[in-house]
C-alpha positions in Angstrom: 158.9 141.9 107.9 155.8 144.1 107.2 155.9 147.3 109.3 152.6 148.8 110.5 151.3 151.6 108.3 151.0 155.0 109.8 147.2 155.4 110.0 147.1 159.1 109.0 148.6 158.4 105.6 145.1 158.1 104.1 142.8 159.0 107.0 144.4 162.4 107.6 144.3 163.1 103.9 140.6 162.3 103.7 140.0 164.4 106.9 141.6 167.4 105.3 139.6 167.0 102.1 136.3 166.8 103.8 137.1 169.8 106.1 137.5 168.2 109.5 139.5 170.2 112.2 143.2 169.4 112.2 144.0 166.3 114.1 140.4 164.9 114.1 140.2 161.5 112.5 137.3 160.9 110.2 134.4 158.7 111.2 131.9 157.0 108.9 129.3 159.7 109.7 131.7 162.5 108.7 132.6 160.8 105.4 129.0 159.9 104.4 127.7 163.4 105.3 130.5 164.9 103.1 129.6 162.4 100.3 125.9 163.3 100.3 126.8 167.0 100.1 129.4 166.5 97.4 127.0 164.2 95.5 124.3 166.8 95.4 126.8 169.4 94.2 128.0 167.1 91.5 124.5 166.3 90.4 123.6 170.0 90.2 126.8 170.8 88.3 126.2 167.9 85.8 122.5 168.7 85.2 123.1 172.4 84.8 126.1 172.1 82.4 125.8 168.8 80.5 123.1 168.2 77.9 123.4 164.4 78.5 122.9 164.6 82.2 120.2 167.2 82.1 118.2 165.0 79.7 119.0 161.9 81.7 118.2 163.2 85.3 116.4 166.5 85.0 116.8 168.4 88.2 117.4 166.1 91.2 118.5 166.5 94.8 119.0 163.5 97.1 118.1 163.4 100.8 120.3 160.3 101.5 122.9 158.2 99.8 120.4 155.4 99.6 118.4 157.4 97.1 121.2 157.3 94.6 120.0 153.8 93.6 116.9 155.4 92.1 118.8 157.1 89.4 119.5 155.4 86.1 123.0 154.0 85.3 125.5 155.5 82.9 127.3 152.9 80.7 130.3 152.6 78.5 128.0 152.8 75.5 126.7 156.2 76.7 130.3 157.4 76.9 131.1 156.2 73.4 128.0 157.8 71.9 127.7 161.0 74.0 131.1 162.0 75.2 130.9 165.7 74.1 127.3 165.9 75.5 128.6 164.6 78.9 131.1 167.5 79.2 130.3 170.1 81.9 132.8 172.7 80.9 133.8 174.6 77.8 136.0 172.4 75.6 138.7 175.1 75.9 139.1 174.2 79.5 140.0 170.5 78.7 143.7 169.8 79.2 143.8 166.0 78.5 141.7 163.7 76.3 142.2 159.9 76.7 141.0 157.7 73.9 140.1 154.1 75.0 139.8 151.4 72.4 137.9 148.3 73.4 139.8 145.1 72.5 138.3 143.3 69.5 135.7 146.0 68.8 135.4 148.0 65.6 132.9 150.4 67.2 133.5 153.9 68.5 136.3 154.5 71.0 135.5 156.0 74.4 137.0 159.5 75.1 137.5 160.7 78.6 138.1 164.4 79.2 140.1 166.1 82.0 140.5 169.6 83.1 143.7 170.8 84.9 141.8 170.6 88.2 140.7 167.0 87.4 144.4 166.0 86.8 145.4 167.7 90.0 143.0 165.4 91.9 144.8 162.4 90.3 148.2 163.7 91.4 146.9 164.3 94.9 145.6 160.7 95.2 148.8 159.2 93.8 150.9 161.3 96.2 149.1 160.1 99.3 148.5 156.5 98.0 152.2 156.1 97.3 153.1 157.1 100.9 152.0 153.6 101.8 154.9 152.3 99.9 157.8 154.7 99.8 159.4 157.7 101.6 162.0 160.3 100.7 164.8 157.7 100.8 163.4 155.6 98.0 164.0 155.5 94.3 160.9 154.4 92.3 160.9 152.8 88.8 157.7 153.8 86.9 156.6 151.2 84.4 153.6 153.0 83.1 153.5 155.3 79.9 154.8 158.7 81.0 155.9 160.6 77.9 152.7 162.6 77.4 151.7 165.2 79.9 148.7 164.0 81.9 149.5 160.3 81.2 149.4 157.8 84.2 153.2 157.7 84.5 153.5 161.5 84.3 150.9 162.0 87.0 152.4 159.3 89.2 155.8 161.0 88.9 154.4 164.3 89.9 152.8 162.7 93.0 156.1 161.1 93.9 157.9 164.4 93.5 155.7 165.8 96.3 157.0 163.0 98.6 160.6 164.0 97.8 161.8 160.6 96.6 163.6 159.9 93.3 161.6 158.5 90.4 162.5 157.3 87.0 160.1 156.7 84.0 161.2 153.4 82.5 158.2 152.2 80.5 159.9 152.9 77.1 162.6 150.4 78.1 160.3 147.6 79.0 160.8 145.9 75.7 164.5 145.2 76.6 164.6 143.6 80.0 168.4 143.5 80.0 168.6 147.2 79.5 165.8 147.8 82.0 167.6 145.6 84.6 170.8 147.6 84.3 168.8 150.9 84.5 167.4 149.7 87.8 170.9 148.9 89.1 172.3 152.2 87.9 169.6 154.2 89.5 169.5 152.1 92.7 165.8 151.6 92.4 164.1 150.3 95.6 160.4 150.4 94.5 158.5 149.5 91.3 155.1 150.5 90.0 153.7 149.1 86.9 151.5 146.7 84.9 151.3 143.2 86.1 152.4 141.7 82.8 155.6 143.8 82.7 156.4 143.3 86.4 155.9 139.5 86.0 158.3 139.4 83.0 160.8 141.6 84.7 160.7 139.4 87.8 161.2 136.3 85.7 164.2 137.9 84.0 165.7 138.9 87.4 164.9 135.5 89.0 168.4 134.1 88.5 170.6 134.6 91.6 173.2 136.8 90.0 170.5 139.3 89.0 168.1 139.0 91.9 171.0 139.7 94.3 171.9 142.9 92.5 168.6 144.6 93.3 167.0 145.7 96.5 163.4 146.0 95.6 161.5 146.7 98.9 158.0 147.5 97.6 156.0 146.9 94.4 152.7 148.5 93.3 150.8 146.4 90.7 148.1 148.2 88.8 146.1 148.7 85.6 144.8 145.1 85.1 143.8 142.0 86.9 146.6 140.9 89.3 146.8 137.1 89.3 148.2 134.9 92.0 150.9 133.8 89.6 152.0 137.4 89.1 152.1 138.0 92.9 154.0 134.8 93.4 156.6 135.5 90.8 157.3 139.0 92.1 157.4 137.8 95.7 159.7 134.8 94.9 162.2 137.1 93.0 162.5 140.1 95.4 160.4 139.3 98.5 159.0 142.9 98.5 155.9 144.3 100.1 153.3 143.9 97.3 150.6 146.5 97.0 147.7 146.6 94.6 145.8 149.5 93.1 142.4 149.4 91.5 141.2 152.2 89.2 140.2 153.0 85.7 140.5 156.1 83.4 136.9 157.1 83.9 137.4 157.2 87.7 140.2 159.8 87.2 142.8 157.0 87.1 142.9 156.2 90.8 140.2 154.6 93.0 141.5 152.3 95.8 144.8 151.0 97.1 146.0 148.4 99.6 147.9 149.3 102.7 150.4 147.5 105.0 147.5 146.2 107.0 146.4 144.2 104.0 149.7 142.6 103.0 149.2 139.2 104.6 147.6 137.6 101.6 144.7 136.4 103.7 141.1 136.2 102.5 140.6 139.7 104.1 142.8 141.3 101.4 141.2 144.5 100.1 141.7 148.1 99.1 141.0 151.4 100.8 138.7 153.5 98.6 139.3 157.2 97.7 136.0 158.0 99.4 136.3 161.8 99.3 136.4 161.8 95.5 134.5 158.6 94.5 131.3 156.9 95.7 131.2 153.2 95.1 128.1 151.0 94.9 128.0 147.2 94.5 125.0 146.1 92.5 123.6 142.8 91.1 124.5 143.1 87.4 121.3 141.3 86.4 118.7 143.2 88.5 120.6 146.5 89.0 119.7 146.5 92.7 122.3 146.9 95.5 123.7 143.8 97.1 124.3 143.4 100.8 127.8 144.2 102.2 130.0 141.2 101.9 128.4 139.8 98.7 129.9 140.1 95.3 128.4 142.3 92.6 129.3 144.8 89.9 131.2 148.0 90.8 129.3 151.1 90.0 130.9 154.5 90.8 130.0 158.2 90.9 132.6 160.9 90.9 132.2 163.5 93.6 134.8 166.1 92.6 135.3 165.9 88.8 134.3 169.0 87.0 135.1 168.5 83.3 133.4 165.1 82.8 131.6 163.8 85.9 130.5 160.2 85.9 127.2 159.3 87.7 126.4 155.7 88.4 128.8 154.4 85.8 128.8 150.6 85.4 132.3 149.3 85.2 131.8 145.6 84.5 134.3 144.8 87.3 133.2 142.4 90.1 133.9 142.9 93.8 132.2 143.6 97.1 132.7 145.2 100.5 134.7 143.5 103.2 132.8 143.6 106.5 135.8 143.4 108.8 137.9 146.4 109.8 141.4 146.8 108.4 144.2 146.0 110.8 145.7 149.4 110.1 142.7 151.0 112.0 141.5 153.1 109.1 137.7 153.9 108.9 137.8 153.9 105.1 135.8 151.1 103.6 137.5 148.1 102.2 136.8 146.9 98.7 137.6 143.2 98.0 140.3 142.4 95.5 138.7 142.9 92.1 138.3 139.8 90.1 139.1 139.1 86.4 138.8 142.4 84.6 138.6 141.0 81.1 135.0 142.3 80.6 136.2 145.8 79.6 139.6 146.1 78.0 141.5 149.3 77.6 140.1 151.4 80.4 141.8 150.2 83.6 144.5 151.7 85.6 
């Protein structure tokens, strides 16, 4: 049985980030006023400190969010060719560099740079996003790379530590599902977070009754690639957990949007709540570059609002989605992004 999500999990977090008085729930007006102010600060920061953005935009100040569509796009090719020129801080302030190789390409890799403050934003989002799935009583198995400081699994574990639950980084054992299964048993894991491919294979391994009965997996977060119906069905048939999905990519600062308990029905209304205090999403026609009406499908373009080391302004993702017009059953005012379709256009950059 799906229990109703506590509305303040994400709304109260957003309210604090945008500076609302304690106990005041955010409204669309509050969020959009904050986004415009943060957008102008980010543009000013980028144009003052990045040669790439100064050359691309000059000096610009927007009077409304609608005016953002007048600015040119930034592309993955821009990132490949101009990564250092996109930096807005001294290289000595960079704590983490992620190198992204495009599948099948022999060209330059993309490099995404993070300051300590940028990484802290990731941890903060993971902390609050995971509150939708787990509480202090849970034990979470992390099936993302976690050995390097600042890696996805490492940041996720830091976010989970703030909740107070147990967590175990298990990605290095994902090549041996028998060993992984017994580690889940020994550590009494109740929640999993990982790649759809690994979670599918693990669920298939555990599908036999003698293994499935040995685990009590209550919730699963699937992230980092396209989540197929077959993946969801396999995970559901094996453990019958609450299944949550996360959408994000490295350029976004890893996290962008996550489903909540109000979106677990599997209906056509399935979507994700967006991290609107840190990221501004546009949906555009990939052919014309113009915004599409709410409800229609187009390409996701995002602008970071709080990144300092390497901001991204109107970055084209190649991923296809759209806004859901209906309100989420959880009561949140945060906009709902439709489930993102096949993400095969850009390999190696999704989270």
